[in-house]
C-alpha positions as CSV (number, residue, x, y, z in Angstrom):
1,M,31.0,9.5,7.2
2,R,27.4,9.7,6.0
3,E,27.3,13.4,6.8
4,I,30.3,14.0,4.6
5,A,28.7,12.0,1.8
6,K,25.5,14.1,2.2
7,R,27.4,17.4,2.0
8,T,29.1,16.2,-1.2
9,A,25.8,15.2,-2.6
10,V,24.1,18.5,-1.9
11,A,27.0,20.8,-2.8
12,A,25.4,21.8,-6.1
13,L,22.1,22.8,-4.5
14,A,23.5,24.7,-1.5
15,G,22.5,28.2,-2.6
16,V,19.0,27.2,-3.9
17,M,18.0,25.6,-0.7
18,A,17.3,29.0,0.8
19,A,15.8,30.5,-2.3
20,G,13.0,33.0,-1.9
21,M,11.0,33.3,-5.2
22,L,9.7,36.7,-6.4
23,T,7.5,36.6,-9.5
24,G,6.4,39.2,-11.9
25,C,2.9,39.3,-13.5
26,G,2.0,37.5,-16.6
27,D,4.5,34.6,-16.5
28,K,3.2,31.5,-18.1
29,K,3.2,28.3,-16.2
30,L,6.1,26.1,-17.0
31,D,5.6,22.4,-17.7
32,G,8.6,20.6,-16.1
33,T,7.6,17.2,-17.3
34,K,8.2,18.0,-21.0
35,T,11.4,16.8,-22.7
36,V,13.6,19.8,-23.6
37,A,16.4,17.7,-25.2
38,T,17.7,14.2,-25.7
39,V,21.4,13.2,-25.3
40,D,22.2,9.8,-27.0
41,G,18.5,8.9,-26.6
42,T,18.2,9.9,-22.9
43,E,15.5,12.5,-22.3
44,I,16.2,15.7,-20.3
45,P,13.1,16.9,-18.5
46,M,12.4,20.7,-18.4
47,G,12.3,20.6,-14.5
48,V,16.0,19.7,-14.3
49,V,17.0,22.5,-16.6
50,S,14.6,25.0,-14.9
51,L,16.1,24.3,-11.5
52,A,19.6,24.7,-12.8
53,A,18.7,27.9,-14.7
54,R,17.0,29.5,-11.7
55,Q,20.0,28.7,-9.5
56,Q,22.3,30.4,-12.0
57,Q,19.9,33.3,-12.4
58,A,19.7,33.9,-8.6
59,Q,23.5,33.8,-8.2
60,T,24.1,36.2,-11.1
61,D,21.5,38.6,-9.8
62,A,23.1,38.5,-6.3
63,M,26.5,39.2,-7.9
64,Y,25.3,42.2,-9.9
65,K,23.5,43.6,-6.9
66,S,26.7,43.5,-4.9
67,L,28.8,45.0,-7.7
68,M,26.2,47.7,-8.6
69,G,25.3,48.7,-5.1
70,G,22.0,47.0,-4.9
71,A,20.8,47.5,-8.5
72,A,20.3,44.5,-10.7
73,A,17.6,45.6,-13.1
74,G,18.1,45.3,-16.8
75,I,20.5,42.4,-16.8
76,W,18.5,39.8,-18.6
77,D,16.2,41.8,-20.9
78,Q,19.1,43.5,-22.8
79,E,19.4,42.3,-26.4
80,V,22.5,40.4,-27.4
81,D,21.5,40.3,-31.1
82,E,19.3,43.1,-32.4
83,E,18.4,41.2,-35.6
84,S,17.2,38.1,-33.8
85,G,16.0,39.9,-30.6
86,E,17.8,37.3,-28.5
87,T,18.4,38.6,-24.9
88,Y,21.0,37.8,-22.3
89,G,18.3,35.8,-20.6
90,D,17.7,33.7,-23.7
91,Q,21.4,33.2,-24.0
92,A,21.7,32.1,-20.4
93,V,19.0,29.5,-20.9
94,K,20.8,28.0,-23.8
95,Q,24.1,27.9,-21.9
96,V,22.4,26.2,-18.9
97,L,21.0,23.5,-21.2
98,E,24.4,22.9,-22.7
99,Q,25.8,22.4,-19.2
100,I,23.1,19.9,-18.4
101,E,23.7,18.1,-21.7
102,L,27.4,17.8,-20.8
103,M,26.4,16.4,-17.3
104,Y,24.4,13.6,-19.0
105,I,27.4,12.8,-21.1
106,L,29.7,12.8,-18.1
107,K,27.4,10.3,-16.4
108,E,27.7,8.1,-19.5
109,K,31.5,8.3,-19.4
110,A,31.7,7.7,-15.6
111,G,32.3,3.9,-16.0
112,D,35.4,4.6,-18.2
113,Y,36.9,6.4,-15.2
114,N,35.8,4.0,-12.6
115,V,33.5,6.7,-11.2
116,E,30.3,5.7,-9.4
117,V,27.5,7.2,-7.3
118,T,27.2,4.8,-4.4
119,E,24.1,3.7,-2.4
120,E,25.3,6.0,0.3
121,D,25.4,8.9,-2.1
122,Q,21.9,8.1,-3.4
123,T,20.6,8.1,0.2
124,A,22.2,11.5,0.8
125,I,20.8,12.8,-2.5
126,A,17.3,11.6,-1.6
127,D,17.5,13.2,1.8
128,A,18.7,16.5,0.2
129,A,15.9,16.4,-2.4
130,A,13.2,15.8,0.2
131,A,14.6,18.6,2.3
132,F,14.6,20.9,-0.7
133,M,10.9,20.2,-1.4
134,A,10.0,20.8,2.2
135,A,12.0,24.0,2.4
136,N,10.2,25.6,-0.6
137,N,6.5,26.5,-0.6
138,E,4.0,25.4,-3.3
139,E,4.3,28.7,-5.2
140,A,8.0,28.5,-5.5
141,L,8.0,24.8,-6.6
142,E,5.3,25.6,-9.2
143,A,7.4,28.4,-10.6
144,L,10.4,26.1,-10.7
145,A,8.3,23.4,-12.3
146,V,10.5,20.8,-10.6
147,T,9.6,17.4,-8.9
148,E,11.4,15.7,-6.2
149,D,12.7,13.1,-8.6
150,Q,14.1,15.9,-10.8
151,V,15.9,17.5,-7.9
152,K,17.5,14.1,-7.2
153,T,18.4,13.9,-10.9
154,L,20.2,17.3,-10.8
155,L,22.1,16.4,-7.7
156,E,23.1,13.0,-9.1
157,L,24.3,14.7,-12.3
158,E,26.3,17.3,-10.3
159,T,27.9,14.5,-8.3
160,Y,28.9,12.7,-11.5
161,R,30.2,16.0,-13.0
162,E,32.4,16.7,-10.1
163,R,33.9,13.3,-9.9
164,V,34.4,12.7,-13.6
165,H,35.9,16.2,-13.9
166,D,38.5,15.2,-11.2
167,A,39.2,11.9,-13.0
168,I,39.8,13.6,-16.3
169,V,42.0,16.2,-14.8
170,A,44.1,13.5,-13.1
171,E,44.5,11.8,-16.4
172,A,46.0,15.0,-17.8
173,N,49.0,14.5,-15.5
174,V,50.1,18.1,-15.8
175,E,53.6,19.0,-14.5
176,I,54.9,22.5,-14.3
177,T,58.6,23.0,-14.2
178,D,60.4,25.6,-11.9
179,E,61.8,27.3,-14.9
180,E,58.3,27.6,-16.6
181,A,56.7,29.1,-13.5
182,Q,59.6,31.2,-12.1
183,Q,58.4,34.7,-11.0
184,S,60.6,37.7,-10.3
185,A,59.7,40.6,-8.1
186,F,60.3,44.3,-8.9
187,T,59.5,47.8,-7.8
188,Y,58.5,50.5,-10.2
189,V,57.3,54.1,-10.5
190,S,55.1,55.1,-13.4
191,V,54.6,58.6,-14.6
192,S,51.4,58.8,-16.7
193,T,51.5,60.8,-19.9
194,S,47.9,59.9,-21.0
195,G,44.9,62.3,-20.9
196,E,43.5,64.6,-23.5
197,E,43.9,67.6,-21.2
198,L,47.7,67.2,-21.2
199,T,49.7,69.6,-23.5
200,E,53.1,68.9,-25.0
201,E,54.6,71.1,-22.3
202,D,52.9,69.0,-19.6
203,I,54.2,65.8,-21.1
204,A,57.7,67.3,-21.4
205,K,57.6,68.3,-17.7
206,K,56.5,64.8,-16.8
207,K,59.4,63.3,-18.7
208,E,61.8,65.7,-16.8
209,Q,60.2,64.5,-13.5
210,A,60.5,60.9,-14.4
211,Q,64.2,61.4,-15.4
212,E,64.8,63.2,-12.0
213,I,63.3,60.2,-10.1
214,L,65.5,57.8,-12.1
215,D,68.6,59.8,-11.5
216,K,67.9,59.8,-7.7
217,V,67.1,56.1,-7.7
218,K,70.4,55.3,-9.5
219,E,72.3,57.2,-6.9
220,D,70.9,54.9,-4.2
221,P,69.2,51.8,-5.7
222,S,68.4,50.3,-2.3
223,A,66.5,53.4,-1.1
224,D,62.8,53.5,-0.7
225,M,61.5,54.3,-4.2
226,S,58.3,55.8,-3.0
227,E,60.1,58.3,-0.8
228,T,62.4,59.1,-3.7
229,A,59.5,59.7,-6.1
230,K,57.7,61.9,-3.5
231,E,60.8,64.1,-3.3
232,V,60.1,65.0,-6.9
233,D,56.3,65.2,-6.7
234,E,54.0,64.2,-3.8
235,S,51.6,62.6,-6.3
236,Y,54.1,59.9,-7.3
237,T,54.6,56.6,-5.5
238,A,56.2,53.2,-6.1
239,L,54.4,50.0,-6.6
240,E,55.5,46.4,-6.4
241,G,54.8,43.6,-8.9
242,T,55.9,40.2,-10.2
243,F,56.5,38.9,-13.7
244,T,57.4,35.6,-15.4
245,T,61.2,35.5,-15.4
246,N,61.8,33.4,-18.5
247,E,60.4,34.2,-21.9
248,S,58.6,31.3,-23.5
249,E,57.3,30.5,-27.0
250,D,53.8,30.4,-25.7
251,E,54.0,33.8,-24.0
252,D,51.3,36.2,-24.9
253,A,52.5,39.8,-24.3
254,S,48.9,41.0,-24.2
255,S,48.2,38.8,-21.2
256,S,50.8,40.5,-19.0
257,A,49.7,43.2,-16.5
258,Y,52.7,45.3,-17.6
259,P,53.8,46.7,-20.9
260,E,56.1,44.6,-23.0
261,Q,58.8,47.3,-22.9
262,V,58.8,47.0,-19.1
263,I,59.1,43.2,-19.0
264,T,61.9,43.3,-21.6
265,A,63.9,45.8,-19.6
266,L,63.4,43.8,-16.4
267,R,64.7,40.6,-17.9
268,E,68.0,42.3,-18.7
269,L,68.6,43.2,-15.1
270,K,70.3,41.4,-12.3
271,E,68.9,41.4,-8.7
272,G,69.1,44.8,-7.1
273,E,69.8,46.6,-10.4
274,V,67.8,49.6,-11.7
275,S,67.1,50.0,-15.5
276,P,69.6,52.6,-16.6
277,E,67.2,54.4,-19.0
278,L,63.6,55.6,-18.7
279,I,61.2,53.1,-20.2
280,E,58.7,54.9,-22.4
281,T,55.3,53.5,-23.5
282,D,52.4,55.1,-25.2
283,T,50.9,56.1,-21.9
284,S,53.7,56.4,-19.3
285,Y,57.3,56.6,-18.3
286,Y,58.6,53.8,-16.1
287,I,61.4,53.6,-13.6
288,V,62.0,49.9,-12.6
289,R,64.3,48.0,-10.2
290,L,64.6,44.2,-10.0
291,D,64.2,43.2,-6.4
292,K,64.3,39.3,-6.6
293,E,65.2,37.1,-9.4
294,L,63.2,34.4,-7.7
295,D,60.1,35.2,-5.7
296,E,59.3,31.9,-4.1
297,D,55.7,32.7,-3.0
298,A,54.8,34.2,-6.4
299,T,56.4,31.2,-8.2
300,E,54.4,28.7,-6.2
301,S,51.2,30.6,-6.9
302,K,52.1,30.8,-10.6
303,K,52.7,27.0,-10.6
304,A,49.2,26.4,-9.2
305,S,47.8,28.8,-11.7
306,L,49.5,27.3,-14.7
307,K,48.6,23.8,-13.6
308,S,44.9,24.7,-13.2
309,T,44.9,26.4,-16.6
310,K,46.4,23.4,-18.4
311,E,44.1,21.0,-16.6
312,N,41.1,23.0,-17.5
313,E,42.3,23.2,-21.1
314,F,42.6,19.4,-21.2
315,Y,39.2,19.0,-19.6
316,T,37.6,21.3,-22.1
317,E,39.2,19.7,-25.1
318,T,38.1,16.3,-23.9
319,T,34.5,17.3,-23.1
320,D,34.1,19.4,-26.3
321,K,35.0,16.3,-28.3
322,W,32.4,14.3,-26.4
323,M,29.8,17.0,-27.1
324,D,30.6,17.0,-30.8
325,E,30.3,13.2,-31.0
326,A,27.1,12.9,-29.0
327,D,23.7,12.7,-30.6
328,I,22.0,15.8,-29.1
329,K,18.5,16.9,-30.1
330,V,17.0,20.1,-28.7
331,E,13.2,20.7,-28.6
332,D,13.4,24.4,-29.4
333,K,9.7,25.0,-28.8
334,V,9.9,23.6,-25.3
335,L,13.2,25.4,-24.5
336,K,11.6,28.7,-25.4
337,T,9.0,28.3,-22.6
338,L,11.8,28.7,-20.1
339,K,12.4,32.5,-19.7
340,I,15.0,34.3,-17.7
341,T,13.8,37.9,-17.4
342,D,14.1,40.9,-15.2
343,T,10.5,40.7,-14.0
344,H,10.6,37.0,-13.0
345,T,13.4,36.7,-10.4
346,F,14.7,34.3,-7.9
347,T,16.8,35.4,-5.0
348,L,19.1,33.6,-2.6
349,A,18.9,34.0,1.2
350,A,22.3,34.4,2.9
351,P,23.4,31.6,5.1
352,E,24.5,32.1,8.7
353,S,27.6,30.0,9.2
354,T,28.4,28.0,12.3
355,E,31.2,25.6,13.2
356,E,28.8,22.6,12.9
357,T,27.0,23.5,9.7
358,P,28.1,25.9,6.9
359,Q,24.6,26.9,6.2
360,E,21.9,27.7,8.8
361,E,18.2,28.4,8.6
362,T,17.5,31.8,7.0
363,T,14.5,33.9,6.2
364,A,13.7,36.0,3.1
365,G,10.1,37.2,3.4
366,T,10.2,40.3,1.3
367,E,12.1,41.5,-1.8
368,D,14.0,44.0,0.3
369,A,15.0,41.4,2.8
370,A,16.0,39.0,0.1
371,E,18.1,41.6,-1.7
372,E,19.8,42.5,1.6
373,D,20.6,38.9,2.3
374,A,22.1,38.4,-1.2
375,E,24.3,41.5,-0.8
376,N,25.5,40.3,2.6
377,A,26.4,36.9,1.2
378,D,28.5,38.5,-1.5
379,A,30.1,40.9,0.9
380,E,31.4,38.0,3.0
381,N,33.5,36.9,0.0
382,E,35.2,40.3,-0.7
383,G,38.3,39.9,1.5
384,G,40.8,38.8,-1.2
385,D,43.7,40.6,-2.8
386,T,42.5,43.3,-5.1
387,D,45.8,44.7,-6.3
388,G,45.7,43.7,-10.0
389,A,49.1,45.3,-10.6
390,D,50.8,42.7,-8.5
391,T,50.0,39.7,-10.7
392,E,51.2,39.1,-14.2
393,E,47.9,37.8,-15.5
394,D,44.5,36.7,-14.5
395,T,44.1,32.9,-14.3
396,A,41.5,30.9,-16.0
397,E,40.6,28.5,-13.2
398,N,36.9,28.1,-13.8
399,T,36.3,27.2,-17.4
400,D,34.0,24.4,-16.3
401,D,30.7,26.3,-16.3
402,N,29.1,24.8,-13.2
403,T,25.5,25.6,-12.4
404,S,26.6,26.1,-8.8
405,D,29.9,26.8,-7.0
406,N,28.6,26.6,-3.4
407,T,29.9,23.7,-1.4
408,G,29.5,22.0,2.0
409,A,25.9,22.9,2.8
410,D,23.7,20.5,4.8
411,A,20.2,20.3,3.2
412,E,18.3,19.8,6.4
413,D,19.7,23.1,7.8
414,N,17.9,25.3,5.2
415,S,14.4,26.7,4.9
416,T,12.5,29.5,3.2
417,T,9.6,31.7,4.1
418,E,6.6,32.8,2.1
419,N,7.3,34.3,-1.3
420,T,6.0,37.7,-2.3
421,D,4.6,38.7,-5.7
422,D,5.8,41.9,-7.5
423,A,2.9,44.3,-7.8
424,E,2.8,45.6,-11.3
C-alpha cells in the first residue's frame, strides 16, 4: 500500500528524476528563495516555479526533437511579440507560474471537497524529494535553484491538484446520451481537384472519373470501393470514416474532419445506400456509402471523448472563476530572472521499464546521449492510431495544463550522471 502511495506522490516528478542538465555560458545564478508571487497571502518561492518550468522545458524539448528528427534549436528564443520582444520562453515561464498559482488555490479549496494529503502521502513525498536531491548533482541543483523542501512543496501541490481535479470533475456529473454520441460508419472515395497546376481540362477529366466511379459503385453498392476506384484509375482508393449521426444545435461544422456537404449527404442515407449524386466541394469530388448507422465501437469512443470534454470545460470554468477571485500578486522583477532559452537546456533521460518498476536507473552523461535518450522515450509512445480521417474531430482531453504528465515512477529507482557544459 505504501508503494502505491509513493508512486502517486511522485507522479508529477517522474521525468525530472532522471534529468541531465546542460548549461550554456553566461547564465545568471537564480535565487530560488525569493518570492515570485503571492496567492491570497501565501508566498510562492522561485525554486518551486523553477523546478516546474525546467520540467516542462525538458519535456517540450524532447517532443520537438522527436518530431523534428533530433533538432530542437530555436524553440524558446523566437519572439511572440515583436513590439515587446517577448519570446516563447518568456511566455512559457508566465504560463508555468499561472499553473503553480492555480495549484495553491486548489490546495486552499481541498477541504471543500474532502480532499486531503495524508501522513502516508507526506512520508512518500519526503522520500521522493530526498531521492531527487540525491539523484542530481550539485551543479544541476544549483541551476534549478531548488531546495529539498521546495521539491516536497511541488509534489504536495501536484497531489492536491490531481485529487481536487478529480473531485471537481465528479461534481460535474456529466452524462452523455446514446443519441448525442451515436457514430455512423461510411466508406468514401475522394477525387481531388485542388492544385495550381491543374487546368480546367484536368478538372473536367477528374469529374468524369469521379462520375464513372460513382456509376460503378451504384451498380454494385456492396462491392469493394477501392477495387472499383482502381478500375478507373490506379491512383484512387477508398477510405473509411465515422461521423456523428444526429445533428445537434451545438454542432460546429468546422470541427468535423469531413466537409459539411459530405456529412449532410450521409445523413440522408440508409444503411448500405450510396449517395446518388457526386458530392462537390471546393477541393474534391466525393463518392460515399453509408456502411453502419450505428458503429458501436466508435460511439463508445465518442461518448468518452464528449464526457472528457464536458468535464474539462466544467473544471476550467470552475478554476478560472477561482483564479479571478483570488488575490494574486506577481513580483515581475523576480519572475524575469527565470529564463527559458535555447542555450540553457535541461534534458530528460529515458527510463528503462520493468515489470516491478516503471522507471529504472538511466544514464545521460553527454548532450548526444541525453538527446538520444529523449528521442527513444518519445518513440516508445508513437504506436497509436494515426489515421486522422477516421475520426470526426480531435478531442480536447487535456485542458488542464499540468507541469507533468508522467505517472507511476518510483523515485528511488532514478539517478543521473555528471552534467556537461556547452562550450561556447
